[in-house]
LUMTIPA-184317 format. One line per field, with one value per residue (C-alpha): x, y, z; chain. Coordinates in pm, whole numbers. Layout:
BEGIN
u: c(X; ...)
v: c(Y; ...)
w: c(Z; ...)
chain: c(A; ...)
//
This chain:
BEGIN
u: c(18542; 18714; 18969; 18985; 19279; 19155; 19448; 19578; 19844; 19573; 19458; 19783; 19721; 19881; 19818; 19564; 19340; 19361; 19489; 19180; 18958; 19148; 19128; 18753; 18707; 18880; 18664; 18341; 18440; 18481; 18165; 17959; 18050; 17913; 17578; 17272; 17377; 17709; 17775; 18000; 18164; 18373; 18626; 18825; 19155; 18977; 18800; 18455; 18268; 17991; 17772; 17425; 17303; 17541; 17401; 17453; 17815; 17869; 17739; 17966; 18269; 18173; 18148; 18456; 18640; 19012; 19092; 19297; 19570; 19723; 19437; 19527; 19560; 19666; 19360; 19130; 19270; 19239; 18882; 18799; 18949; 18743; 18424; 18501; 18566; 18242; 18018; 17854; 17923; 18135; 18408; 18569; 18785; 18969; 19052; 19307; 19310; 19587; 19843; 20110; 20267; 20577; 20534; 20181; 20285; 20592; 20488; 20382; 20032; 19934; 19619; 19698; 19367; 19170; 19237; 19372; 19401; 19566; 19594; 19831; 19877; 20161; 20236; 20511; 20424; 20474; 20743; 20613; 20703; 20524; 20514; 20578; 20622; 20494; 20502; 20457; 20738; 20647; 20286; 20174; 20329; 20345; 20324; 20655; 20731; 20849; 20725; 20942; 20876; 21032; 20965; 20997; 21131; 21382; 21537; 21476; 21117; 20917; 20690; 20440; 20348; 20005; 19810; 19432; 19487; 19720; 20071; 20319; 20631; 20750; 21078; 21278; 21397; 21680; 21641; 21620; 21653; 21460; 21260; 21251; 21049; 21026; 20728; 20534; 20198; 19899; 19654; 19534; 19382; 19379; 19495; 19520; 19821; 19961; 20288; 20201; 20379; 20295; 20036; 20166; 20026; 19939; 19745; 19660; 20007; 20084; 19972; 20067; 19850; 19950; 19785; 19911; 19773; 19889; 19845; 20000; 20216; 20028; 20019; 20135; 20155; 20354; 20300; 20617; 20528; 20593; 20971; 21278; 21282; 20938; 21047; 21362; 21166; 20911; 21193; 21339; 21003; 20960; 21308; 21237; 20901; 20700; 20530; 20476; 20421; 20051; 19734; 19577; 19718; 19825; 20092; 20030; 19990; 19629; 19552; 19643; 19471; 19159; 19068; 19125; 19305; 19583; 19867; 19806; 20059; 20027; 20117; 20472; 20329; 20118; 19909; 19762; 19641; 19282; 19271; 19410; 19133; 18866; 19011; 19003; 18635; 18560; 18738; 18544; 18851; 18732; 19044; 19168; 19503; 19507; 19768; 20135; 20367; 20742; 21012; 21142; 20886; 20960; 20766; 20639; 20465; 20117; 20171; 20439; 20710; 21042; 21021; 21022; 21289; 21499; 21249; 21153; 20908; 21026; 20723; 20389; 20026; 19777; 19544; 19190; 18913; 18619; 18383; 18337; 18431; 18659; 19029; 19356; 19642; 19952; 20202; 20214; 20450; 20466; 20196; 19929; 19826; 20083; 19995; 19636; 19466; 19113; 18927; 19139; 19350; 19665; 19720; 20057; 20092; 20431; 20578; 20794; 21122; 21383; 21381; 21011; 21090; 21386; 21163; 21277; 21638; 21547; 21599; 21232; 21102; 21101; 20947; 20687; 20594; 20571; 20332; 20113; 20083; 20029; 19847; 19651; 19584; 19558; 19212; 19215; 19399; 19485; 19752; 19740; 19682; 19818; 19648; 19632; 19296; 19074; 19306; 19133; 19222; 19107; 18870; 19027; 18864; 18784; 18615; 18246; 18244; 18466; 18470; 18493; 18711; 18420; 18193; 17963; 18041; 18027; 17919; 18158; 18014; 18221; 18560; 18728; 18675; 18798; 19004; 18826; 18913; 19004; 19328; 19290; 19277; 18975; 18931; 18808; 18533; 18401; 18076; 18181; 18542; 18829; 19021; 19256; 19314; 19315; 19556; 19496; 19761; 19841; 20131; 20461; 20522; 20207; 20392; 20650; 20483; 20734; 20554; 20630; 20677; 20416; 20658; 20728; 20357; 20290; 20548; 20378; 20039; 20165; 20050; 20213; 20346; 20110; 19816; 19932; 19855; 19942; 19738; 19371; 19237; 19442; 19340; 18969; 18987; 19150; 18873; 18551; 18691; 18715; 18445; 18366; 18222; 18040; 17658; 17525; 17154; 17116; 17304; 17126; 16784; 16874; 17000; 16686; 16463; 16658; 16620; 16245; 16212; 16407; 16197; 15877; 15996; 16099; 15762; 15569; 15778; 15704; 15330; 15330; 15497; 15252; 14958)
v: c(7789; 7511; 7589; 7279; 7262; 7140; 7267; 7052; 6886; 6730; 6518; 6317; 5951; 5817; 5462; 5402; 5707; 6082; 6292; 6513; 6223; 6196; 6572; 6569; 6292; 6503; 6805; 6604; 6465; 6816; 6957; 6659; 6734; 7088; 7156; 7342; 7633; 7665; 7853; 7675; 7770; 7583; 7778; 7604; 7696; 7821; 8088; 7924; 7976; 7748; 7842; 7772; 7462; 7197; 6944; 7184; 7249; 6877; 6802; 7070; 6911; 6569; 6699; 6922; 6871; 6927; 7267; 7287; 7502; 7627; 7854; 8089; 7913; 8230; 8425; 8130; 8091; 8463; 8455; 8163; 8346; 8655; 8446; 8281; 8617; 8760; 8517; 8669; 8360; 8310; 8104; 8099; 7829; 7802; 7466; 7431; 7097; 7083; 6857; 7101; 7155; 7368; 7589; 7686; 7793; 8007; 8321; 8335; 8428; 8603; 8443; 8438; 8603; 8292; 7948; 7743; 7369; 7227; 6883; 6749; 6385; 6186; 5991; 6144; 6298; 6073; 6127; 6328; 6411; 6684; 6892; 7241; 7445; 7419; 7697; 7726; 7936; 8165; 8204; 8175; 7924; 8016; 7717; 7613; 7645; 7469; 7348; 7415; 7225; 7158; 6866; 6813; 6462; 6289; 6118; 6073; 6028; 5971; 6237; 6286; 6610; 6633; 6871; 6830; 6485; 6372; 6268; 6521; 6378; 6129; 6112; 6072; 6376; 6378; 6548; 6930; 6903; 7153; 6985; 7156; 6989; 7158; 7091; 7194; 7028; 7007; 7162; 7515; 7788; 7795; 7460; 7313; 7108; 6925; 6796; 6471; 6233; 5886; 5896; 5897; 5966; 6328; 6314; 6684; 6792; 6506; 6722; 7083; 7272; 7519; 7681; 7793; 7947; 7769; 7911; 8110; 8413; 8745; 8930; 9290; 9609; 9905; 10267; 10465; 10734; 10495; 10539; 10325; 10156; 9999; 9886; 9723; 9546; 9411; 9290; 9096; 8930; 8839; 8685; 8474; 8352; 8541; 8764; 8793; 9094; 9134; 9326; 9161; 9410; 9770; 9967; 10335; 10684; 10719; 10995; 10760; 10441; 10333; 10001; 9774; 9570; 9821; 9940; 10315; 10590; 10967; 11168; 11301; 11644; 11792; 11974; 11635; 11562; 11667; 11440; 11155; 11197; 11205; 10883; 10718; 10813; 10677; 10348; 10305; 10334; 10477; 10690; 11032; 11205; 11488; 11749; 11690; 11642; 11706; 11580; 11232; 11001; 10647; 10375; 10068; 9752; 9719; 9347; 9435; 9272; 9447; 9432; 9814; 9880; 10174; 10293; 10660; 10877; 11233; 11332; 11173; 11262; 11217; 10929; 11040; 10783; 10891; 10604; 10346; 10052; 9803; 9839; 9709; 9937; 9771; 10028; 10356; 10655; 10903; 10704; 10751; 10522; 10526; 10212; 10084; 9799; 9684; 9481; 9492; 9794; 9896; 10269; 10419; 10768; 10848; 10819; 10506; 10676; 10875; 11139; 11090; 10770; 10541; 10236; 10149; 10134; 9894; 9516; 9455; 9646; 9359; 9106; 9370; 9425; 9047; 9027; 9312; 9163; 8801; 8834; 9158; 9213; 8870; 8734; 8519; 8761; 8722; 8567; 8293; 8426; 8222; 8203; 7990; 7848; 8121; 8406; 8729; 8846; 9117; 9018; 9072; 9349; 9107; 8839; 8799; 8431; 8151; 7807; 7532; 7218; 6987; 7160; 7458; 7824; 8082; 8437; 8712; 9053; 9200; 9364; 9087; 8717; 8451; 8180; 7842; 7618; 7326; 7324; 7323; 7537; 7766; 7960; 8318; 8364; 8658; 8523; 8172; 8260; 8178; 8500; 8385; 8130; 8118; 7852; 7750; 7552; 7501; 7686; 7496; 7514; 7310; 7007; 7019; 6801; 6826; 6890; 7095; 6930; 6997; 7237; 7426; 7456; 7579; 7853; 7959; 7968; 8165; 7905; 7658; 7330; 7140; 7273; 7110; 6739; 6449; 6206; 6219; 6108; 6366; 6633; 6552; 6547; 6891; 7075; 7207; 7178; 7546; 7446; 7699; 7896; 7603; 7632; 7462; 7498; 7149; 6965; 7171; 7086; 6718; 6737; 6921; 6659; 6382; 6553; 6591; 6230; 6111; 6329; 6186; 5829; 5892; 6055; 5762; 5513; 5699; 5704; 5331; 5251; 5482; 5301)
w: c(8196; 8002; 7728; 7509; 7267; 6927; 6720; 6434; 6651; 6871; 6574; 6601; 6681; 7001; 7125; 6851; 6892; 6830; 7120; 7088; 7192; 7519; 7573; 7502; 7760; 8024; 7932; 7955; 8296; 8432; 8272; 8388; 8750; 8743; 8910; 8788; 9009; 8820; 8498; 8249; 7920; 7665; 7454; 7178; 7013; 6701; 6908; 6924; 7254; 7380; 7676; 7806; 7984; 8110; 7862; 7570; 7666; 7730; 7379; 7231; 7398; 7266; 6909; 6896; 6566; 6510; 6361; 6042; 6196; 6519; 6621; 6908; 7242; 7423; 7306; 7380; 7732; 7804; 7671; 7900; 8199; 8117; 8101; 8436; 8599; 8455; 8645; 8954; 9165; 9472; 9306; 8962; 8807; 8474; 8320; 8038; 7854; 7594; 7428; 7551; 7209; 7269; 6961; 7073; 7424; 7358; 7545; 7912; 8027; 8350; 8490; 8860; 8954; 8848; 9002; 8713; 8658; 8346; 8194; 7930; 7828; 7982; 7661; 7445; 7109; 6806; 6543; 6250; 5896; 5706; 5389; 5529; 5208; 4850; 4593; 4218; 4066; 3902; 4016; 3651; 3411; 3044; 3028; 3187; 3554; 3866; 4204; 4506; 4827; 5165; 5398; 5773; 5830; 6059; 5756; 5382; 5272; 4955; 4809; 4529; 4350; 4188; 3963; 3979; 4129; 3848; 3950; 3817; 3983; 4245; 4429; 4748; 4941; 5193; 5529; 5493; 5115; 4900; 4625; 4283; 4007; 3665; 3442; 3132; 3201; 2965; 3215; 3141; 3355; 3734; 3869; 4220; 4321; 4622; 4761; 4941; 5179; 5300; 5584; 5940; 6289; 6200; 5876; 5861; 5742; 5502; 5207; 5129; 4882; 4611; 4309; 3970; 3653; 3336; 2988; 2707; 2773; 2767; 2437; 2489; 2281; 2410; 2306; 2224; 2480; 2771; 2739; 2677; 3018; 2971; 2623; 2764; 3039; 2791; 2563; 2857; 2924; 2556; 2539; 2850; 2715; 2978; 2719; 2346; 2122; 2037; 2108; 2414; 2671; 2619; 2803; 2734; 2864; 2985; 2734; 2445; 2571; 2382; 2546; 2844; 2967; 3002; 3220; 3233; 3305; 3349; 3039; 3020; 2924; 3210; 2950; 2855; 3210; 3134; 2830; 3042; 3301; 3032; 2887; 3231; 3264; 2917; 2995; 3322; 3546; 3883; 3941; 3823; 3825; 4080; 4167; 4091; 4389; 4354; 4590; 4672; 4835; 4948; 4768; 4953; 4831; 4983; 5052; 5312; 5101; 5050; 4671; 4636; 4898; 4782; 4518; 4526; 4331; 4261; 4055; 4124; 4070; 4349; 4255; 4333; 4360; 4141; 4232; 4506; 4284; 4459; 4383; 4524; 4624; 4483; 4614; 4803; 4780; 5061; 5239; 4967; 4676; 4398; 4200; 4204; 4023; 3950; 3688; 3372; 3463; 3651; 3709; 3803; 3953; 3793; 3442; 3439; 3362; 3550; 3685; 3775; 3964; 4027; 3980; 3622; 3750; 4033; 4016; 4094; 3788; 3538; 3786; 3879; 3514; 3471; 3768; 3642; 3293; 3393; 3726; 3695; 3326; 3166; 3083; 3397; 3619; 3981; 4196; 4460; 4811; 5099; 5437; 5748; 5863; 6007; 5905; 5807; 5455; 5215; 4936; 4592; 4390; 4107; 4318; 4401; 4508; 4633; 4469; 4731; 4685; 4768; 4515; 4532; 4588; 4865; 4784; 4889; 4973; 5258; 5210; 5410; 5468; 5708; 5543; 5564; 5858; 5631; 5431; 5054; 4741; 4702; 4377; 4359; 4101; 3906; 3768; 3664; 3578; 3809; 3878; 4151; 4422; 4801; 4925; 5287; 5474; 5841; 6001; 5956; 6333; 6391; 6250; 6531; 6793; 7078; 7410; 7718; 8052; 8322; 8492; 8169; 8086; 8441; 8387; 8062; 8235; 8534; 8786; 9025; 8888; 9120; 8919; 8594; 8579; 8352; 8562; 8464; 8805; 8997; 8749; 8775; 9154; 9166; 8980; 9137; 9487; 9578; 9813; 10074; 9784; 9623; 9647; 9965; 9899; 9753; 10031; 10302; 10162; 10154; 10514; 10630; 10464; 10635; 10976; 10925; 10821; 11125; 11356; 11208; 11256; 11619; 11699; 11550; 11746; 12073; 12009; 11938; 12272; 12462; 12317)
chain: c(A; A; A; A; A; A; A; A; A; A; A; A; A; A; A; A; A; A; A; A; A; A; A; A; A; A; A; A; A; A; A; A; A; A; A; A; A; A; A; A; A; A; A; A; A; A; A; A; A; A; A; A; A; A; A; A; A; A; A; A; A; A; A; A; A; A; A; A; A; A; A; A; A; A; A; A; A; A; A; A; A; A; A; A; A; A; A; A; A; A; A; A; A; A; A; A; A; A; A; A; A; A; A; A; A; A; A; A; A; A; A; A; A; A; A; A; A; A; A; A; A; A; A; A; A; A; A; A; A; A; A; A; A; A; A; A; A; A; A; A; A; A; A; A; A; A; A; A; A; A; A; A; A; A; A; A; A; A; A; A; A; A; A; A; A; A; A; A; A; A; A; A; A; A; A; A; A; A; A; A; A; A; A; A; A; A; A; A; A; A; A; A; A; A; A; A; A; A; A; A; A; A; A; A; A; A; A; A; A; A; A; A; A; A; A; A; A; A; A; A; A; A; A; A; A; A; A; A; A; A; A; A; A; A; A; A; A; A; A; A; A; A; A; A; A; A; A; A; A; A; A; A; A; A; A; A; A; A; A; A; A; A; A; A; A; A; A; A; A; A; A; A; A; A; A; A; A; A; A; A; A; A; A; A; A; A; A; A; A; A; A; A; A; A; A; A; A; A; A; A; A; A; A; A; A; A; A; A; A; A; A; A; A; A; A; A; A; A; A; A; A; A; A; A; A; A; A; A; A; A; A; A; A; A; A; A; A; A; A; A; A; A; A; A; A; A; A; A; A; A; A; A; A; A; A; A; A; A; A; A; A; A; A; A; A; A; A; A; A; A; A; A; A; A; A; A; A; A; A; A; A; A; A; A; A; A; A; A; A; A; A; A; A; A; A; A; A; A; A; A; A; A; A; A; A; A; A; A; A; A; A; A; A; A; A; A; A; A; A; A; A; A; A; A; A; A; A; A; A; A; A; A; A; A; A; A; A; A; A; A; A; A; A; A; A; A; A; A; A; A; A; A; A; A; A; A; A; A; A; A; A; A; A; A; A; A; A; A; A; A; A; A; A; A; A; A; A; A; A; A; A; A; A; A; A; A; A; A; A; A; A; A; A; A; A; A; A; A; A; A; A; A; A; A; A; A; A; A; A; A; A; A; A; A; A)
//
């Protein structure tokens, strides 16, 4: 089994050609030497497995493309070892062909039960500069905002920031300097942007993608029953230009809401709970308020951030799903859904005032309300989701398709999806409307091209240093030589045929002399 490293770092150009081309050549040399009695597999860093005939695997090696991110070299190597061990043949060998990038081989493997041979190039890795971070702050501009970026470079370097291909800013950044560019662009709606550097030997990290929604601030009306803390938070958003007073979005107790979009709260009077549930049914919200639970429960953000750290809910209503419509859990309390969101609604399980919850007293309350209004309840709701190539992510409740950068769409039906292998900005669609963005970028560590020595890679692979080669001829000669177990049927048949031929010739010569 051959594990061929096709992670992003292998697309770096050394001595005029990509490293991956050299690695592919080594893989093809090994595969070409296998016999029809052998079984051979090719496993790449992105988890793809090729098996079958030697010619099919040889063709797969020749057409391996660089992956957009780091992939998982440990998992790929372990998969290759498992495949080698699974063959019911007398000998098993594992071949690892990699650029030896140090950040990809941090943790040791234990593969001592399979003979292992590894190859890494002798030439040093090239110098590299990269855009390793790019974020729109805030995620929705109304219409002002900023782009924050960070570069990896040995010294100062020039950069360009774009929106939809249009240059937004240019500049020079010093080493380790954070770039902050403020803007109020004319674009509206969901917009793709990049932070770009001059091309170098690794082209795949010379651009970092981000996405932002640009448009007017949400128009919000707030019912008096929601309490003074919600009023104060909305006033702060209005004063900062993040919201305006109007009738587009409602913040109200569920029993008093008449239309969506709305941020819905349980009624302060438990007697009104039945009316609140009837209103939720009438509005098409697939949740109901259940039994009241008293006692402090710790709140946690569902996105694993620490934004709700220290928040508790002393009175909360169990949120009961009344239909199978898709919904996102925004936060939990006591391990159960506390804030949920779906198309044009956000539902909270506690009144937003003490003593029901400490949330309105927390520093994250105003930013949270800003996020709910601008990202969940605005006409083009949603928030950018960040992923690395191939990463598994949950499908947003609002989305039924993905708009591709090169044109066209991909229908989404499962609850999860794998992030595309190519870096870029992909927009979530509901019908034909953009309702969010999926921003795919490589891992920042993939831009650090420093390589392990042969001895250090051998230690990571759990094998002897002599089995890790930087010389291609020595490497090729070491593989497929576990020979007492190699099939002997072919050579024996050839030998037997030669003996028969020699015997025939000797017999004929004897008869000729007798005559």
